[in-house]
C-alpha positions as CSV (number, residue, x, y, z in Angstrom):
1,M,-2.9,-28.4,35.9
2,W,-3.8,-30.8,33.0
3,I,-6.7,-28.5,32.0
4,I,-4.4,-25.5,31.8
5,L,-1.9,-27.3,29.7
6,F,-4.7,-28.7,27.5
7,T,-6.3,-25.3,26.8
8,N,-2.9,-23.6,26.2
9,K,-1.9,-26.3,23.7
10,F,-5.1,-25.9,21.7
11,K,-5.4,-22.1,21.7
12,Q,-7.1,-20.8,18.6
13,M,-4.7,-19.8,15.8
14,K,-4.7,-16.1,14.9
15,N,-6.8,-15.0,11.9
16,M,-5.1,-13.1,9.1
17,A,-5.9,-9.7,10.5
18,Q,-4.2,-10.7,13.8
19,V,-1.3,-12.3,11.9
20,V,-0.6,-9.0,10.2
21,G,-1.3,-7.0,13.3
22,T,1.3,-8.8,15.5
23,D,4.1,-8.9,12.9
24,N,6.5,-5.9,13.5
25,Y,7.7,-6.2,9.9
26,L,4.2,-5.6,8.6
27,S,3.2,-2.6,10.8
28,T,2.7,-0.3,7.8
29,L,0.4,-2.8,6.2
30,N,-1.4,-3.2,9.4
31,R,-1.9,0.6,9.7
32,G,-3.3,0.6,6.1
33,I,-5.6,-2.3,6.8
34,I,-7.0,-0.5,9.8
35,A,-7.4,2.8,7.9
36,A,-9.0,1.0,5.0
37,G,-11.5,-0.8,7.2
38,L,-10.4,-4.2,6.0
39,V,-9.9,-5.7,9.5
40,E,-13.5,-7.2,9.5
41,Q,-12.9,-8.7,6.0
42,L,-9.6,-10.4,7.2
43,N,-11.3,-11.6,10.4
44,G,-13.9,-13.4,8.2
45,D,-14.1,-17.0,7.2
46,G,-11.7,-16.8,4.2
47,P,-9.6,-18.5,3.4
48,F,-7.3,-15.8,2.1
49,T,-3.8,-15.6,0.7
50,I,-2.1,-12.3,1.5
51,F,0.9,-11.2,-0.4
52,A,2.0,-8.7,2.3
53,P,4.3,-5.8,1.5
54,S,6.8,-5.5,4.3
55,N,7.7,-2.2,5.9
56,V,10.7,-2.1,3.7
57,A,8.5,-2.4,0.6
58,F,6.3,0.5,1.7
59,G,9.6,2.4,2.5
60,K,10.4,2.2,-1.2
61,L,7.4,4.4,-2.0
62,S,7.5,8.1,-1.5
63,K,6.3,9.0,2.0
64,D,3.6,11.2,0.6
65,F,2.2,8.3,-1.5
66,F,1.1,6.2,1.5
67,D,0.3,9.2,3.8
68,N,-2.1,10.5,1.1
69,L,-3.8,7.2,0.8
70,E,-4.4,7.1,4.6
71,K,-6.5,10.3,4.4
72,P,-10.2,9.6,4.7
73,E,-11.0,11.1,1.3
74,N,-8.7,8.5,-0.3
75,K,-10.0,5.5,1.5
76,A,-11.4,3.9,-1.7
77,D,-7.9,4.1,-3.3
78,L,-6.3,2.6,-0.2
79,V,-8.8,-0.3,-0.1
80,D,-8.2,-0.9,-3.8
81,L,-4.4,-0.9,-3.4
82,L,-4.5,-3.3,-0.4
83,N,-6.9,-5.6,-2.1
84,H,-4.4,-6.0,-4.9
85,H,-2.5,-8.1,-2.3
86,I,-5.3,-10.4,-1.2
87,I,-6.4,-13.6,-3.0
88,A,-9.6,-15.5,-2.1
89,G,-8.4,-19.0,-1.3
90,K,-5.4,-20.4,0.4
91,I,-2.3,-20.8,-1.7
92,N,0.8,-22.2,-0.1
93,F,4.2,-21.3,-1.4
94,S,4.8,-24.7,-2.9
95,E,1.7,-24.3,-5.0
96,L,2.9,-21.2,-6.8
97,K,3.9,-22.1,-10.4
98,N,5.6,-20.1,-13.1
99,G,3.1,-18.4,-15.4
100,Q,0.3,-18.8,-12.9
101,K,-2.4,-16.1,-12.9
102,L,-4.0,-15.2,-9.6
103,N,-7.2,-13.2,-9.2
104,T,-7.3,-10.7,-6.4
105,V,-10.4,-10.0,-4.3
106,N,-10.9,-6.8,-6.3
107,G,-10.8,-8.6,-9.7
108,K,-7.3,-7.7,-10.7
109,E,-4.8,-10.3,-12.0
110,L,-1.4,-11.1,-10.5
111,N,1.4,-12.9,-12.4
112,V,3.6,-15.5,-10.7
113,T,7.2,-15.9,-11.9
114,V,9.3,-18.8,-10.7
115,K,12.9,-18.9,-11.7
116,N,15.7,-20.9,-10.0
117,R,13.3,-21.5,-7.0
118,H,12.9,-17.7,-6.6
119,V,9.2,-16.6,-6.7
120,S,7.9,-13.2,-7.5
121,I,4.5,-11.8,-7.8
122,N,4.2,-9.0,-10.4
123,G,8.0,-8.4,-9.9
124,A,7.8,-8.3,-6.1
125,S,10.0,-11.0,-4.5
126,V,8.5,-13.4,-1.9
127,L,10.4,-13.1,1.3
128,A,8.9,-14.9,4.2
129,K,6.5,-17.6,3.1
130,D,3.6,-19.8,4.5
131,I,2.9,-17.8,7.6
132,K,-0.3,-19.5,8.6
133,G,-3.5,-18.1,10.2
134,S,-6.8,-19.8,11.0
135,N,-8.3,-18.4,7.8
136,G,-5.4,-18.3,5.4
137,V,-1.8,-17.9,4.7
138,L,0.6,-14.9,4.2
139,H,3.7,-14.5,2.1
140,S,5.6,-11.2,2.6
141,L,6.9,-9.2,-0.3
142,D,9.8,-6.8,-0.9
143,K,7.6,-4.4,-3.0
144,V,4.1,-3.0,-3.0
145,I,2.1,-4.2,-6.0
146,I,0.6,-1.3,-7.8
147,L,-1.9,-2.2,-10.5
148,S,-3.9,0.1,-12.8
């Protein structure tokens, strides 16, 4: 009995791909991660910070927008869009500062705005924060970040 309790208590924490994959509010993002072939990247050592658009965020886009990105011929565009939401390194919510610039894994820059304890990333409000995984942290967003 002690061995069972001990092993259950110390089960390995989910990695970031698993964190996204098991969150019902991030099922659209998960679908995109799978279609883009980013599961292996997010299973990697990291650490990563993911600014994760919620299902509601994706719902604000036209249905055709995301459906078109999921087509095999648009995989590069989907990878690029999703990588706009991933930062190399672990950044907890309390570490986000007004005016801070964050570099995405695809070399784009995100702008952090903090006003009255409200944090936004390129105009997308942070909803849930500090959802931890074994190789990073996730903060959910109310909008999809679209960079040129």
